[in-house]
C-alpha positions in Angstrom: 0.0 0.0 0.0 1.4 3.4 -0.9 0.7 6.6 1.0 0.4 10.2 -0.3 2.9 12.2 1.8 4.7 15.5 2.1 8.3 15.2 3.2 10.0 18.0 5.2 13.8 17.9 5.6 16.8 20.1 4.9 20.3 18.7 5.5 22.2 15.5 4.5 20.7 13.5 7.5 17.3 13.6 5.8 18.4 12.5 2.3 18.4 8.7 2.9 14.9 8.9 4.3 13.6 10.8 1.3 15.3 8.3 -1.1 14.0 5.3 0.8 10.4 6.5 0.8 10.6 7.3 -2.9 12.0 3.8 -3.6 9.1 2.2 -1.7 6.8 3.9 -4.2 5.0 6.3 -1.9 3.5 9.3 -3.6 5.6 12.3 -2.5 3.3 15.2 -3.3 5.7 17.9 -2.0 9.2 18.1 -0.7 9.8 21.0 1.7 13.2 22.3 2.8 14.8 25.5 4.1 15.7 28.2 1.5 19.1 28.2 -0.2 21.7 29.7 2.1 25.3 30.8 2.0 27.6 27.9 3.0 31.2 27.0 3.2 34.4 29.2 3.3 33.3 31.2 0.3 29.8 31.7 1.7 28.4 30.9 -1.7 24.6 30.5 -1.8 23.9 26.7 -2.2 20.8 24.5 -2.2 20.1 22.2 0.8 21.0 18.6 0.4 17.3 17.6 0.4 16.6 20.0 -2.5 19.4 18.4 -4.5 18.1 14.9 -3.8 14.5 15.9 -4.6 15.5 17.3 -7.9 17.4 14.1 -8.8 14.2 12.2 -8.0 12.0 14.6 -10.1 10.0 15.8 -7.1 8.5 19.3 -6.6 10.4 21.4 -4.0 8.9 24.2 -1.8 11.2 26.4 0.3 9.2 28.8 2.5 11.2 31.2 4.7 8.8 30.6 7.6 6.6 27.5 7.5 4.4 29.0 10.3 3.2 31.7 7.9 -0.4 30.9 6.9 0.2 30.9 3.2 3.0 28.4 3.6 1.3 25.8 5.9 -2.0 26.1 4.0 -0.2 25.1 0.8 0.8 21.8 2.4 -2.6 21.3 4.1 -4.3 21.6 0.8 -2.4 18.6 -0.6 -4.8 16.3 1.3 -1.9 14.0 2.2 -2.2 10.8 4.2 0.9 11.6 6.2 3.5 14.3 6.8 7.1 13.0 7.3 9.7 15.3 8.9 13.4 14.6 9.2 15.7 17.4 10.5 13.7 20.1 8.8 14.8 22.9 11.2 11.6 24.8 12.0 8.7 24.2 14.3 5.4 23.3 12.6 2.1 24.9 13.4 -0.6 22.7 14.9 -2.9 23.2 12.0 -0.4 21.7 9.7 0.4 18.8 12.0 -3.3 17.9 12.1 -4.0 18.2 8.4 -2.9 14.8 7.1 -5.2 11.8 7.6 -2.6 10.0 9.7 -1.0 13.1 11.2 2.8 13.8 11.0 5.7 11.7 12.1 9.3 12.7 12.8 12.6 10.7 12.6 14.7 12.1 15.5 18.3 11.2 15.9 18.3 10.2 19.6 16.7 7.8 22.0 13.9 10.0 23.2 13.2 11.5 25.6 16.9 12.1 25.7 18.3 14.9 23.6 15.3 16.8 22.4 16.4 19.7 20.2 18.5 20.8 17.3 21.8 18.9 17.8 21.1 15.5 19.3 23.9 13.6 17.6 26.6 16.1 18.7 25.3 16.2 22.3 25.1 12.4 22.7 28.8 12.3 21.7 29.8 15.3 23.8 28.2 14.0 27.0 30.0 10.7 26.7 26.9 8.5 26.1 27.5 4.7 25.6 24.6 4.5 23.1 22.3 6.6 21.0 19.8 5.8 18.2 16.7 7.0 16.3 13.2 7.4 17.4 10.1 7.7 15.1 7.6 9.8 17.0 4.2 11.4 16.4 4.6 15.1 16.1 2.9 17.5 18.6 3.3 21.3 19.0 6.2 20.8 21.5 9.7 20.1 20.5 10.3 16.3 20.1 7.7 15.6 22.8 5.3 13.3 20.8 4.5 9.7 21.5 7.1 7.2 20.3 6.2 4.7 17.5 9.6 3.0 16.9 12.9 3.2 18.6 16.3 1.6 17.9 19.7 2.0 19.6 23.3 1.7 18.5 26.4 1.6 20.7 28.9 4.4 20.7 32.6 3.7 20.8 35.8 5.7 20.8 36.0 5.6 17.0 32.7 7.4 16.4 32.8 11.1 15.4 30.0 13.4 14.3 30.4 12.5 10.6 30.4 8.8 11.0 27.6 8.7 13.5 25.4 11.0 11.5 25.8 8.7 8.5 24.9 5.6 10.5 21.9 7.2 12.2 20.6 8.6 8.8 20.6 5.1 7.4 18.8 3.8 10.5 16.2 6.6 10.3 15.5 5.7 6.6 14.9 2.1 7.4 12.7 2.9 10.4 10.7 5.3 8.4 9.8 2.6 5.9 8.8 0.3 8.7 6.8 3.1 10.4 4.8 4.0 7.3 4.0 0.3 6.7 2.8 0.0 10.4 0.8 3.2 10.3 -1.1 2.2 7.2 -1.8 -1.2 8.8 -2.7 0.2 12.2 -0.2 -2.1 13.9 2.0 0.5 15.7 1.5 1.2 19.3 2.3 4.8 20.4 4.2 5.0 23.7 4.3 8.3 25.7 7.6 9.7 26.6 8.7 9.8 30.3 9.0 13.6 30.8 11.1 13.1 33.9 13.9 11.7 31.7 13.8 14.5 29.1 17.2 16.2 28.3 18.0 19.0 25.8 20.3 19.2 22.8 20.4 22.9 22.0 21.9 24.4 18.9 25.7 24.6 19.2 27.3 27.9 20.4 30.9 29.1 20.0 31.4 28.7 23.8 30.5 25.0 23.7 33.9 24.4 22.1 36.0 25.5 25.1 38.1 22.5 26.3 37.6 22.3 30.0 39.9 19.7 31.4 37.9 19.5 34.7 35.6 17.2 32.7 36.3 13.5 32.7 38.3 11.8 30.0 35.3 10.2 28.1 33.4 13.4 27.9 36.5 15.4 26.8 37.1 12.9 24.0 33.5 12.9 23.0 33.4 16.7 22.9 36.4 16.8 20.6 34.8 14.3 18.2 31.5 16.2 18.3 32.7 19.8 18.1 35.9 19.8 16.1 34.2 20.8 12.9 31.9 23.4 14.5 32.3 25.3 16.8 35.8 23.8 17.1 37.3 22.4 20.3 40.0 24.6 21.7 42.3 25.3 24.7 44.7 28.0 25.7 48.3 27.2 26.4 48.9 28.9 29.8 47.6 32.3 31.0 47.6 34.7 28.0 49.1 32.0 25.7 48.0 31.0 22.2 44.7 29.2 21.6 45.0 25.8 19.9 42.2 23.8 18.3 42.3 20.2 19.4 41.6 17.6 16.7 42.3 14.3 18.4 41.7 13.7 22.2 41.6 10.2 23.6 41.1 8.8 27.1 44.4 8.0 28.8 45.3 6.2 32.0 44.4 7.3 35.5 46.7 10.2 36.4 46.4 10.0 40.2 48.1 13.4 40.4 48.1 16.8 38.9 45.5 19.5 38.6 43.1 19.2 35.7 44.7 20.8 32.7 48.3 20.2 33.7 50.6 18.5 31.2 51.8 15.3 32.7 53.8 13.7 30.0 55.2 14.5 26.5 55.9 11.6 24.1 55.9 10.8 20.4 52.2 10.1 20.8 51.5 13.6 22.0 50.6 15.2 25.4 49.1 13.4 28.3 47.0 16.0 30.3 45.4 15.5 33.7 41.6 15.8 33.6 38.6 15.5 36.0 38.0 12.4 38.1 41.7 11.6 38.5 42.0 10.6 34.9 44.0 11.9 31.9 43.6 12.3 28.2 46.1 12.1 25.3 46.0 15.2 23.1 47.4 13.9 19.8 46.6 16.5 17.1 46.4 20.3 17.4 46.1 23.4 15.1 47.3 26.9 15.8 45.4 29.9 14.4 46.0 30.1 10.7 48.2 26.9 10.7 47.8 23.3 9.6 46.7 20.3 11.7 49.8 18.7 13.2 50.8 16.3 15.9 50.9 17.7 19.4 54.5 16.5 19.9 55.6 18.3 16.7 53.9 21.5 17.8 55.4 21.2 21.3 59.0 20.9 20.0 58.7 24.3 18.2 56.9 26.1 21.1 58.6 24.8 24.3 55.6 23.0 25.6 56.9 20.9 28.5 55.5 18.9 31.5 53.9 21.4 34.0 52.3 23.5 31.3 48.7 24.4 32.1 45.9 24.1 29.5 43.0 26.4 30.0 39.6 26.5 28.2 39.9 28.4 24.9 37.2 30.1 22.8 
């Protein structure tokens, strides 16, 4: 059985879901994404990834500046869709639009709800040192990521995961779960499970200050923050009071330190710098980047800048 749907998404995370639903033969009456925006170093205006995918598939694209404006949401409501599907669209939808399809609207959210409601769930799951994350298919309500859960699947996190690899894995999972969810919704076989509000946590949009490397944190969280934030907003520290700011590109848990104030350099080796952190632990800082410079090994940088045991690393911005 095929469904008539409108699909709302913007970035690369949403593309596998759109492609999967099209491959299943569902009638995609409209694809909605954010307007073309300046992106990249040159700030050239470029289309969102979902727009590019929709055009490859021969689907009509709608790019309203604000979906809550009446003319915008009424255009979608007039489609008389069976279902609205939303994947990382980037705007809150009005209740009138959520209620317009016969089966309502569903969202594929990249976390194990009720954890990490908000704009950056993948980054915050990494940054807070979670041992697992996943995807939840939920019914949409007029509160951010608060709807009843229809499907939920987890995946373990390990030290090798970074924002890019985890985003790709969860995007593929979301696509597969969306196909399953649409099949279950049409058959009436899915059971909606309310979220436990007492367990809800937030995943707000990333800010520049989130990238400050605070060595009072424990090793797992420091490593996770580096892997989550090194692209944006960057993960950085300052070498001593008034010293240069370095971006950190590779930070891994080290052995228990047993001594040293958090942020103090305990050891220099060919691997890099072993730095004391919170909880009596330590981390290995392996790759760094000075302002305007290239990414290099911490040991290489240290030889040219007299970084020695006892050096203190402070949060950078």
